C-alpha positions as MATLAB code, in Angstrom:
seq = 'MSRPPFPPAIYVWSLEQACLATACASEEDCPLLLLCPEESAALGGVPWFKSLVDKTARGKTLDLCLGLEAGCDGALAHEALQLGLDLIVFEGSQALREKLAAIAHTQGALVLAGAPPALSLAGLANPEEACRAWLKDNSPRS';
ca = [
     -94.295  -23.612   25.798;
     -96.744  -23.215   22.445;
     -97.512  -26.673   20.544;
     -96.882  -26.875   16.937;
    -100.082  -26.590   14.524;
    -100.301  -30.030   13.673;
    -100.924  -33.191   16.007;
     -98.376  -35.496   17.824;
     -96.446  -37.242   14.910;
     -95.206  -40.926   14.770;
     -92.924  -42.489   12.222;
     -94.415  -45.450   10.981;
     -92.043  -48.208    9.143;
     -94.858  -50.888    8.800;
     -98.271  -51.909    8.853;
     -97.778  -53.275   12.436;
     -96.618  -49.884   13.677;
     -99.299  -47.957   11.916;
    -102.115  -50.150   13.603;
    -100.535  -49.295   16.705;
    -100.102  -45.682   16.600;
    -103.942  -45.481   15.313;
    -105.252  -47.975   17.735;
    -103.272  -46.085   20.566;
    -104.699  -42.515   19.319;
    -108.195  -43.727   18.747;
    -108.101  -45.244   22.316;
    -106.722  -42.099   24.007;
    -108.986  -39.838   21.806;
    -105.937  -37.883   20.392;
    -105.249  -36.490   16.975;
    -102.335  -38.347   15.034;
     -99.977  -37.266   12.259;
     -98.461  -40.323   10.607;
     -95.065  -39.846    9.242;
     -93.767  -41.765    6.140;
     -89.868  -41.556    6.694;
     -87.813  -40.870    3.429;
     -86.529  -44.302    3.242;
     -90.159  -45.992    3.200;
     -91.174  -43.154    0.942;
     -88.498  -44.109   -1.611;
     -88.935  -47.641   -1.636;
     -92.860  -48.146   -1.120;
     -93.867  -44.877   -2.362;
     -96.479  -42.855   -1.566;
     -99.324  -45.265   -2.886;
     -97.896  -47.821   -0.555;
     -97.858  -45.520    2.443;
    -101.762  -44.088    1.573;
    -102.614  -47.865    1.476;
    -100.844  -48.923    4.786;
    -102.983  -45.786    6.290;
    -106.138  -46.812    4.466;
    -105.868  -50.345    6.225;
    -104.811  -49.135    9.686;
    -107.543  -46.229   10.097;
    -110.411  -48.407    8.763;
    -113.109  -48.643   11.509;
    -111.674  -46.093   13.779;
    -112.869  -42.786   14.810;
    -109.655  -40.413   14.366;
    -108.389  -37.199   13.632;
    -105.581  -38.321   11.381;
    -103.162  -36.658    9.208;
    -100.487  -38.278    6.812;
     -97.179  -36.665    6.393;
     -94.156  -37.709    4.141;
     -90.491  -36.943    4.274;
     -89.591  -36.419    0.718;
     -86.141  -35.248    1.253;
     -84.633  -33.620   -1.987;
     -87.045  -35.286   -3.989;
     -89.456  -32.774   -5.845;
     -91.038  -35.590   -7.653;
     -91.768  -37.477   -4.488;
     -93.098  -34.329   -2.860;
     -95.282  -33.525   -5.919;
     -97.024  -36.928   -5.711;
     -97.488  -36.899   -1.970;
     -99.594  -33.443   -2.342;
    -101.254  -34.926   -5.651;
    -102.644  -38.031   -3.539;
    -103.779  -35.867   -0.818;
    -101.237  -35.876    2.103;
    -101.483  -33.225    4.925;
     -97.582  -32.291    5.457;
     -94.955  -32.792    3.180;
     -91.091  -32.562    4.598;
     -88.932  -31.186    1.405;
     -85.288  -30.553    2.110;
     -84.844  -29.246   -1.461;
     -83.990  -26.004   -2.708;
     -86.008  -22.944   -1.419;
     -87.401  -22.061   -4.639;
     -88.668  -25.772   -5.271;
     -90.240  -25.643   -1.668;
     -92.044  -22.323   -2.499;
     -93.713  -23.761   -5.633;
     -94.641  -27.013   -3.574;
     -95.722  -24.887   -0.621;
     -98.154  -22.737   -3.019;
     -99.534  -26.175   -4.656;
     -99.931  -27.250   -0.934;
    -101.595  -24.239    0.251;
    -104.639  -24.410   -2.440;
    -105.484  -27.981   -0.949;
    -104.863  -27.115    2.912;
    -101.548  -28.836    3.004;
     -98.264  -27.740    4.193;
     -94.771  -27.971    3.366;
     -91.749  -27.755    5.852;
     -88.100  -27.586    5.516;
     -87.396  -29.945    8.629;
     -89.684  -32.481    9.958;
     -91.587  -31.824   13.400;
     -90.546  -33.845   16.054;
     -91.834  -37.404   16.078;
     -91.787  -40.664   17.826;
     -90.000  -43.562   15.873;
     -91.456  -46.745   16.982;
     -88.665  -48.903   15.048;
     -86.559  -50.876   17.842;
     -88.344  -49.817   20.740;
     -88.722  -52.642   23.467;
     -92.432  -51.390   24.444;
     -93.881  -49.274   21.496;
     -97.288  -49.324   22.711;
     -96.173  -47.813   26.073;
     -93.876  -45.272   24.194;
     -96.608  -44.243   21.598;
     -99.246  -43.459   24.829;
     -96.570  -41.646   26.388;
     -95.904  -39.713   23.227;
     -99.304  -39.163   22.575;
    -100.211  -37.649   25.851;
     -97.105  -35.784   26.396;
     -97.786  -33.999   23.035;
    -101.744  -34.022   22.575;
    -103.011  -30.432   21.938;
    -105.608  -31.496   24.297;
    -102.962  -31.840   27.246;
];
């Protein structure tokens, strides 16, 4: 089975979840893709997500990628690219996705029509255990 060209992805809805995901990835020496769910992206915006990640990654040695689900919102997807995110999930028109992908390509980012497989930490009884298992099972190093 081939692995995707990006690290294991974890949806984060809060600072606490982002801290947990980055701590686990750092301790496991595993690359990580933090994904901002569409609902959080629409409410908090891209600057909120960037700030959340900046707070959680501070002081950690970590191969970290940032992704955002933009739904069909081309402006949100474009803003995410402008702020340097690595991966955008855009479910809008093919024509707009191609334009966004061209922009992304110039900065080494990626635009996808659908989200990669990802763990959501929301509502889990033991999110730390789930996070560690997800990282181990999906690491390109495993």
